[in-house]
C-alpha positions as CSV (number, residue, x, y, z in Angstrom):
1,M,-62.7,100.7,129.1
2,G,-65.5,101.3,126.7
3,H,-67.0,104.6,125.4
4,V,-70.6,105.2,124.4
5,V,-72.8,108.0,123.2
6,V,-76.5,107.6,124.0
7,E,-78.6,109.5,121.4
8,F,-82.1,110.8,121.9
9,R,-83.8,113.9,120.6
10,E,-83.9,115.5,124.0
11,A,-81.7,115.5,127.1
12,R,-82.4,112.5,129.3
13,I,-80.8,110.7,132.2
14,V,-79.0,107.5,131.0
15,L,-79.3,104.3,132.9
16,I,-76.8,101.6,132.3
17,D,-77.6,98.3,134.0
18,D,-80.2,100.1,136.0
19,K,-77.6,102.6,137.4
20,T,-77.8,106.3,136.8
21,Q,-74.9,107.6,134.6
22,G,-76.0,111.2,134.2
23,P,-77.4,113.0,131.2
24,N,-76.9,112.1,127.6
25,K,-76.4,115.8,126.5
26,D,-74.9,118.9,128.0
27,L,-76.7,122.3,128.2
28,N,-75.6,123.1,124.6
29,G,-77.2,119.9,123.3
30,E,-73.8,118.2,122.7
31,Y,-73.7,114.5,123.5
32,F,-71.5,113.3,126.3
33,V,-69.2,110.4,125.8
34,L,-69.8,108.0,128.7
35,G,-67.0,105.7,129.9
36,I,-68.1,102.2,131.0
37,E,-66.5,98.7,131.3
38,D,-66.4,96.6,128.1
39,G,-69.0,93.9,128.0
40,L,-72.7,93.4,127.7
41,H,-74.8,96.2,129.2
42,T,-78.5,97.2,129.3
43,F,-79.2,100.8,128.3
44,S,-82.4,102.8,129.0
45,L,-83.5,106.3,129.5
46,Q,-85.2,107.8,132.5
47,G,-88.7,109.0,131.8
48,G,-89.6,106.3,129.3
49,N,-91.5,107.2,126.2
50,C,-88.7,106.1,123.8
51,T,-88.2,103.2,121.5
52,P,-87.0,100.7,122.3
53,P,-87.6,100.9,126.1
54,S,-84.2,99.3,126.7
55,Q,-81.3,97.9,124.7
56,D,-78.8,95.1,125.5
57,V,-75.6,96.1,123.8
58,V,-72.1,94.7,123.8
59,V,-69.5,97.4,124.2
60,R,-65.9,96.7,123.0
61,Y,-63.3,98.1,120.6
62,T,-64.3,101.7,121.3
63,S,-62.4,104.9,122.2
64,A,-63.3,108.4,123.3
65,Q,-62.7,109.5,119.7
66,A,-64.8,106.6,118.2
67,P,-67.5,105.7,120.7
68,L,-70.3,103.3,120.2
69,H,-73.6,105.0,119.5
70,V,-76.7,103.7,121.2
71,I,-79.7,105.2,119.6
72,F,-83.2,105.7,121.0
73,T,-86.2,107.3,119.1
C-alpha cells in the first residue's frame, strides 16, 4: 500500500485516477495522508485553477510516516 499527501494552499477534493478520494486537508488545515495502491496514478484537484491541472505519479516505497508529497500550486 502506498501513502500520499496532496498539497495545495487551500482544502480541495482530491481525485486519483478520476475517483474522489476526499479532501486534502482537515478542518484545522492539516494534510491527510491518503492510502492508495502502489503504482502509476493520475492526481488532480476538484475545482481546477491549479498548476499543473493533473499529475501522473508513480507511488512506491512510502509509509504513513514518510508519504509521497504531490504538490499543486
